[in-house]
N, C-alpha and C positions, 0 to 999 in steps of 0.2 A: 598915629596920633590924630592925624588929621581928619580919616576916617570915622572915628568916634565923634568930633567936632561936626562933619557934615550929618553925620546920623542922627545927631541930637539937635538938631537945628531944624530937620525934617519934621518933628514932629510940634513944634510950634506955628509952624505952618496952617494957616487957618482953612488954606484951599486943598487940603490932602486930599477929600475923598473926594470922587466924583459927585456931581449935582444930580445927574439923572439915576443914581442908584438908589434912591431912595423907594423905600417900599413901603405902601401904605399898609394898614390892619386888615382891611378888607382884601387887599390884594391877597397879604399873606395867608388869610382864612380860605380865600377860594384856591389857590395853590394847595392847600393841606387837603381841602375835602375833594378835590381833583388826585391828588396822590393816594389817598384812601381809596377811592374809589377804584384807580388804578391797579394797586394792591390787590383789591379784590377781585377783580377780572382776572390776573393770573392765578391767583390762588383756585379759582373758579376753574379756570384752563387746565390748573394741574391736576385738579382732583377728576375731570374728565377724560384727560389723559389717562388717566390709571385706570378710569373703568374702561374705556375703549379697548386699550391693550389687552384687558382681562379675554375682551371678546375675540380680538386677534389673537390671541395666542393659544385659544381653545381648538 
């Protein structure tokens, strides 16, 4: 029973979240663009690898 009381009281703590963890919308958008770019590079590399393997296997 004491465990439930302690867990419930942590929800009322205004300093629950770390202050340095705030992410701005600009930062989020930049990270999304980087992720999209990295996915494209991986896709391109996978395609090139498949093409190269055709020549090596011949």
